[in-house]
C-alpha angles and dihedrals in degrees: 000000000000112000094196111039093170089069093072093087093057116092104173116099131193120181107237107160107180133049092226099050115142129260090257088081092061120098123228097033131126120196126204114186107156144030122243105240089214090064094052112098097161129059111265094236092051091049094049089051096047097052117080128213118203118195143157111240122221091253117050138026100242123093117248125210130205138160114270091242094053106035113121113248089201090059092045091052089055096041126123121232109293090210124065118237119230127194120196140153113280095019109157096210127069112228131183149121127284122201107228123211087200096058100024089229143073125290119200123228133187101200141020089251090055090048089054091055091048089050091054092048090051089051094049110095090204092062116087102167135038124184125176122215087354100177147341117243117209127190146144121262110186106306094340134090112226131192134177139177114210116215100232144013115204126194118203129208092241091057098261120137125210125194110203133200116190115208134159111257094243091059099048092080092057106118092222092050092047091050092054091047093049090051092048092046091053093050098047089043089060088058090050095253129129123239121213131188109201127191113158150338135214102291095224093054091046091049090051093049091046089052092049090049087072086072098043094105111085093215091064091070138050099260092196090067097055097084096043092048091049089052089058093059106091114168115323114341133161126256089242091049092055090047091054092049091048095056087093092066106031146355117278092247088062095044100052095059088051091052092049092048090051089052091050093048092049096243087117124040128211143169103267094178089085129048114279116246144144089284095054115120118236132183140181117266135200090254109114 
């Protein structure tokens, strides 16, 4: 039985073997992690002090401003969207709120592409914080004032911080867009953060993760079955094989949601480069 019938029309395949593989496997992504010293014409401390960060703290409606070098990361990771969302007839972008298993709360998005990146962050076991439209950065470039609102701020369990801009692939080559991204990458690099420009992912993998996200909420499954089902996974076995073994403890309609939740949470691994189905192989991972 195919669990994701809509995948049949997709023909591209990328081998992505483990649910917790890093972002480097994703297509359409540019990473900026450092600043070229040759480009720097101003002392780092002066630059960090001259650039402003505007954000909306968790408590309060008014915007708060701080120098880039002094802004509290803790406050940024708890901030509300700095930009107001507007819905109106004829709007070309699809906005909404996504409930994140990582944060236990809702994360705003302004497009379906942005929602896809949030979904992937929520699925990534290394991500521990997700903030949408976290701040606006303002600075002076020559004789011009420049400002920019990144799409996402991601906190990682090892302490790393990633600032993300989501942009369709056909727009990344725009000189104006690239100039803004290069400026943003330089600034966040001064703070020790990484800057990422994200455009797309293999559609089959994204469809699988979107499907698994339907089982991300613990209350949608029988939690008491998670440990017994895990114990039945010895080596690489199929989804259907585990379901047959588990008939001794519960009905199939109770087992399958548990399996899908275990795949989402990373306790089970699977090949997400092909559509998920009863014949899909799954295995236990090191993820607790």
